[in-house]
SENUSE-929326 format. One record per residue (C-alpha): residue in three letters; y, z, x. Coordinates in nm, 3 decimals. Layout:
ala	Y	Z	X
...
//
This chain:
met	8.035	0.350	-4.050
lys	7.857	0.559	-4.295
lys	7.607	0.265	-4.344
phe	7.588	0.226	-3.965
ile	7.499	0.619	-3.925
leu	7.255	0.605	-4.237
ser	7.081	0.329	-4.037
ile	7.056	0.499	-3.725
gly	6.910	0.789	-3.909
thr	6.645	0.593	-4.107
met	6.561	0.411	-3.755
leu	6.505	0.760	-3.621
thr	6.289	0.852	-3.914
leu	6.072	0.575	-3.880
met	6.027	0.616	-3.518
ala	5.951	0.988	-3.566
met	5.660	0.891	-3.827
thr	5.547	0.614	-3.621
gly	5.511	0.857	-3.331
cys	5.321	1.115	-3.518
asp	5.088	0.861	-3.667
asn	5.000	0.734	-3.313
his	4.951	1.106	-3.215
ser	4.742	1.160	-3.496
ala	4.521	0.886	-3.435
ser	4.492	0.995	-3.042
leu	4.334	1.321	-3.157
asp	4.046	1.138	-3.387
tyr	3.678	1.165	-3.271
arg	3.357	1.011	-3.425
val	3.018	1.149	-3.293
thr	2.717	0.938	-3.352
cys	2.390	1.101	-3.259
asn	2.093	0.897	-3.270
leu	1.750	1.069	-3.252
asp	1.404	0.916	-3.141
ser	1.155	0.864	-3.385
lys	0.948	1.141	-3.221
ile	1.212	1.386	-3.310
his	1.226	1.483	-3.678
his	1.530	1.671	-3.796
asp	1.658	1.672	-4.161
ser	1.992	1.837	-4.137
ala	2.245	1.866	-3.863
thr	2.545	2.097	-3.818
leu	2.838	2.029	-3.587
leu	2.983	2.341	-3.457
val	3.260	2.421	-3.217
leu	3.384	2.669	-2.989
glu	3.714	2.826	-3.084
glu	3.830	2.999	-2.767
asp	4.117	3.168	-2.890
tyr	3.886	3.372	-3.121
asn	3.580	3.344	-2.921
arg	3.358	3.240	-3.172
leu	3.166	2.925	-3.330
arg	3.348	2.734	-3.626
val	3.156	2.483	-3.850
cys	3.306	2.144	-3.881
ala	3.062	1.969	-4.071
ala	2.712	1.956	-4.164
gln	2.504	1.650	-4.276
arg	2.148	1.555	-4.403
ser	1.974	1.243	-4.324
thr	1.651	1.073	-4.312
ser	1.717	0.791	-4.068
gly	1.759	1.003	-3.771
thr	2.131	0.924	-3.720
phe	2.420	1.184	-3.779
thr	2.760	1.077	-3.785
phe	3.059	1.344	-3.766
ser	3.428	1.250	-3.752
gly	3.733	1.443	-3.743
gln	4.019	1.561	-3.511
thr	4.030	1.755	-3.217
asp	4.393	1.861	-3.002
arg	4.163	1.903	-2.675
pro	3.844	1.904	-2.545
lys	3.633	2.178	-2.683
val	3.258	2.306	-2.626
ala	3.075	2.171	-2.922
leu	2.706	2.180	-3.018
ile	2.482	2.034	-3.317
arg	2.246	2.262	-3.457
trp	1.947	2.115	-3.622
asp	1.801	2.232	-3.944
asn	1.989	2.567	-3.937
asp	1.766	2.654	-3.607
ser	1.995	2.803	-3.340
thr	1.756	2.844	-3.095
gln	1.779	2.504	-2.924
pro	2.111	2.336	-2.995
phe	2.238	2.041	-2.829
tyr	2.573	2.124	-2.628
phe	2.810	1.881	-2.560
val	3.206	1.845	-2.513
leu	3.414	1.740	-2.842
glu	3.732	1.531	-2.757
pro	3.911	1.258	-2.868
gly	3.731	0.929	-2.894
asn	3.392	0.763	-2.977
ile	3.133	0.988	-2.850
asn	2.764	0.805	-2.873
ile	2.453	1.051	-2.830
thr	2.089	0.970	-2.777
ile	1.821	1.228	-2.788
glu	1.468	1.154	-2.695
pro	1.170	1.397	-2.611
thr	1.234	1.400	-2.263
arg	1.574	1.327	-2.196
trp	1.924	1.263	-2.350
gly	2.250	1.056	-2.297
ile	2.596	1.050	-2.381
thr	2.852	0.785	-2.337
gly	3.225	0.726	-2.447
ser	3.386	1.022	-2.310
arg	3.494	1.128	-1.965
leu	3.378	1.507	-1.962
asn	3.061	1.411	-2.141
ser	3.000	1.160	-1.854
glu	3.076	1.423	-1.597
tyr	2.827	1.663	-1.790
gln	2.553	1.370	-1.797
gln	2.596	1.338	-1.411
phe	2.552	1.707	-1.362
ala	2.240	1.709	-1.577
asn	2.095	1.387	-1.423
trp	2.150	1.573	-1.071
arg	2.010	1.887	-1.165
lys	1.694	1.727	-1.296
ser	1.681	1.523	-0.978
val	1.673	1.837	-0.772
met	1.430	2.039	-1.025
asp	1.191	1.732	-1.020
ala	1.201	1.751	-0.594
arg	1.114	2.131	-0.622
val	0.831	2.059	-0.858
ala	0.705	1.764	-0.622
thr	0.734	1.985	-0.322
trp	0.493	2.292	-0.471
gln	0.272	2.061	-0.647
lys	0.210	1.932	-0.269
tyr	0.174	2.275	-0.146
leu	-0.074	2.352	-0.435
gln	-0.284	2.036	-0.350
met	-0.296	2.096	0.039
ala	-0.379	2.464	-0.045
gly	-0.637	2.366	-0.270
asp	-0.826	2.128	-0.037
lys	-0.772	2.326	0.254
ser	-0.539	2.075	0.462
leu	-0.250	2.292	0.464
lys	-0.145	2.434	0.790
arg	0.121	2.710	0.861
asp	0.383	2.467	0.989
asp	0.336	2.263	0.647
glu	0.384	2.573	0.461
leu	0.702	2.670	0.644
leu	0.834	2.341	0.604
met	0.787	2.316	0.201
val	0.896	2.662	0.152
arg	1.229	2.585	0.341
gln	1.267	2.251	0.153
asp	1.247	2.444	-0.164
ser	1.490	2.701	-0.046
leu	1.747	2.448	0.053
leu	1.692	2.267	-0.276
asn	1.761	2.582	-0.481
asp	2.033	2.695	-0.294
ser	2.189	2.361	-0.322
leu	2.153	2.358	-0.692
gln	2.285	2.721	-0.733
arg	2.591	2.637	-0.495
val	2.682	2.327	-0.706
thr	2.628	2.490	-1.036
val	2.862	2.763	-0.943
glu	3.134	2.549	-0.801
arg	3.113	2.327	-1.146
ile	3.131	2.634	-1.366
asn	3.419	2.808	-1.180
arg	3.646	2.460	-1.254
gly	3.685	2.636	-1.599
asp	3.699	2.328	-1.808
ala	3.473	2.257	-2.126
val	3.189	2.120	-1.918
gly	3.194	2.439	-1.687
arg	3.183	2.649	-2.014
ile	2.872	2.451	-2.124
leu	2.715	2.515	-1.780
arg	2.776	2.894	-1.795
glu	2.614	2.921	-2.108
arg	2.299	2.715	-2.014
tyr	2.263	2.801	-1.649
ala	2.437	3.136	-1.537
ser	2.154	3.326	-1.637
gln	1.929	3.129	-1.370
leu	2.140	3.204	-1.082
asp	2.062	3.477	-0.819
gln	2.278	3.781	-0.783
asp	2.464	3.651	-0.481
his	2.564	3.325	-0.650
met	2.633	3.532	-0.998
arg	2.907	3.711	-0.825
gln	3.075	3.380	-0.724
leu	3.169	3.319	-1.065
gln	3.515	3.328	-1.172
//
């Protein structure tokens, strides 16, 4: 009987150890960041925002001459993270640090993230925001061109002003909605774009 009890105890212990191992593995992250050859950084530092203390914590720092930086560790939940280049905090790269393999590519005029659900949402928002901004730029370029060659009529001006107003309203409304979801992506968007909202939309932030 004692042997049977010991066997059960041993089996439960092994099951518990296996469960801890699986849980531990599920917390692992690996972030690989590849820079375009036109972008030169010799060092990179990975930091995460610890919300309980509202401060940034350094996770790791790395030097590289190849343009590829790799960070690995564990996180118990998605967190706002940033990569700071060459100890310069003016233009860090924001992303969501969550378990899994996260691959980041950074080029002079664009960037991309794969391997993470929240980062995919962040990428989709960034792509959508760029398309709206490009449309606004195109509208005003057309306005300036028509004003320059004196082909701009009153109806054209009113139409383009209305188009820009609608685009801007959509941009601000969707930004507020996404920020108010309160997840890691929303916190990044608050950090990056909240200051660009007008007063009416600013008041809608939760």
